[in-house]
C-alpha positions in Angstrom: 0.1 1.9 -39.8 -3.5 2.3 -38.1 -4.7 -0.8 -35.5 -8.4 0.9 -35.7 -10.6 -0.1 -38.4 -12.8 2.5 -38.2 -9.9 4.7 -38.7 -8.7 2.7 -41.9 -11.6 3.3 -43.3 -12.2 7.4 -42.9 -8.0 7.5 -43.6 -9.1 5.4 -47.0 -12.3 7.6 -47.9 -10.0 11.0 -47.5 -7.7 9.8 -49.6 -10.2 8.8 -52.3 -11.8 12.7 -51.5 -8.2 14.7 -52.0 -7.4 12.4 -55.6 -10.9 13.5 -56.8 -10.3 17.0 -55.9 -6.8 16.9 -56.8 -5.8 18.6 -52.9 -2.9 17.4 -51.0 -4.6 15.3 -47.5 -2.9 18.7 -45.5 -5.3 21.1 -47.4 -8.2 18.9 -47.3 -8.1 18.5 -43.0 -6.7 22.3 -42.6 -9.7 22.7 -45.0 -11.9 20.8 -42.2 -10.2 21.6 -38.5 -11.1 25.6 -39.9 -14.6 25.3 -40.7 -15.6 23.6 -37.4 -16.6 26.7 -35.0 -16.1 25.5 -31.4 -12.3 25.7 -33.3 -10.7 28.5 -32.6 -7.2 27.8 -31.2 -5.4 24.7 -33.5 -2.5 23.0 -32.0 0.5 21.6 -34.1 3.9 20.5 -34.2 6.2 20.2 -37.2 9.8 18.9 -37.4 11.2 22.0 -39.7 10.5 25.6 -41.1 9.8 23.6 -44.6 6.3 21.9 -42.7 5.8 24.4 -40.5 5.5 26.9 -43.9 3.0 24.4 -45.5 0.9 24.8 -42.6 1.0 28.0 -43.0 0.1 28.1 -46.4 -2.5 25.8 -45.9 -4.2 27.3 -43.4 -4.5 30.8 -44.5 -5.9 29.2 -48.5 -8.0 26.6 -45.9 -10.0 23.7 -49.4 -13.4 24.0 -49.0 -14.8 20.1 -49.2 -18.5 19.5 -48.0 -19.1 16.3 -45.7 -16.2 16.2 -44.4 -17.8 16.1 -41.3 -19.8 12.8 -41.4 -15.8 11.3 -41.2 -15.0 12.9 -38.1 -14.0 10.3 -35.2 -15.8 10.6 -31.7 -14.6 7.4 -30.0 -12.5 9.1 -27.3 -10.2 6.3 -27.1 -8.5 7.1 -30.6 -8.6 10.9 -30.5 -8.2 11.6 -26.8 -4.0 11.3 -26.5 -4.4 10.5 -22.6 -6.4 7.4 -23.6 -3.8 6.2 -25.8 -1.2 3.0 -24.6 2.2 3.9 -24.1 4.5 1.6 -25.2 
C-alpha cells in the first residue's frame, strides 16, 4: 500500500500505539491533529454519512496520546499533494 519506507515505518508505529491504547487510528490521529496549535481548520473528505459521523465523533472526543509528534512526516514530497506523481 505504501511505497515509501518512512511512511510505512510510521504507520506501523501508529498501529502499535493504537493497539496498545485500545483506540482506533481515526481517534488517535484526530487527537493528534486537533492538538496542533497551528491548525485552526481541518479539511476532510468522506464517501458516506457514516464516515462523516464517525469523524465528527472523534473530533468531539479526541484521544490524547503523548509523543505522536515524533511520528510526524515533514518530507514535502510525501505530504504535499502538489508533488505527488500523477498516474
